[in-house]
N, C-alpha and C positions, 0 to 999 in steps of 0.2 A: 505297831502300826504296820499293817500289811503294804506291800509295795508291788505294783504290777511290773513284771519284766517281760520283754519280748525277746526271744531267742530265734535266730534264724540261721540254718545251715544250707550252704550251697555245695552239693557233692561234687559238681562239675568244676567249680572254682576252688574247691577245698578250702572253703572260707566259712568262718563262723561269726556272726555278729550278735552282741547282747545289748539291747536298749532299755535303759531305765526311764526314758522319757521320749515323747514323740515332738518334743520342741525342736525348732530349727537348729541346726548346727553343722559342724564340719569336722572332718578326720584330720588328725595331726599325730605325727610320729611320736613314739615313746623311745626310750632307750634300748628296748628289745625290738629288733627288725621285724619280728613276726606279729607284733601288737601295735594297733593304733588306737588312739582314744578319740571319742566323739565329744566335743565340747561345744557349749554356746559361746556367744560373743564376749561373755564376761568370764569364760574360762571354767565354768561349772561342768563337771562331767556328766554326760547324758548317756554314755555307753562305751562299748569297746569292741574291737574286732580282732579276730586271729586269722592270719594267712597260713596256708600250707598246714592245715590241721592235722592231716594224716601222718605228717612226719613226728608228730608227738606220741604216736602208738608206741607203747613200750619204753619210752624214755623217761626221764626224771620230769616232774612237774615243771611246766613253763611258769616263769616268775617275771612279773612286770609291775612297775610302779606306775599307776595312774595319777598323774600330779595335779591335773585341773590347774586353776590358778591363772595368773596373768598371761596374756598373749604374746609376750616378748619373744618366746621361742617358737611360736607356731609355724607350721609348714602345711598349709592347706593342700588337700588332695583333690584333683578334679573329680 
């Protein structure tokens, strides 16, 4: 089954966001400081973002675990 994905890059902010859904949600931290996950109220992953994308040029691949799941460790971003 095909899935629509939206990808947005802001060169001025050096920021990349990938959305799997347009549903309402919020960003929360992951164990990788450069990666945030977008989740809904139930903790389902709606997408992710990468900050300071240009620093990845020529380096090893960025690795992050998108956990989804319960909200117990959430940290909303304004």
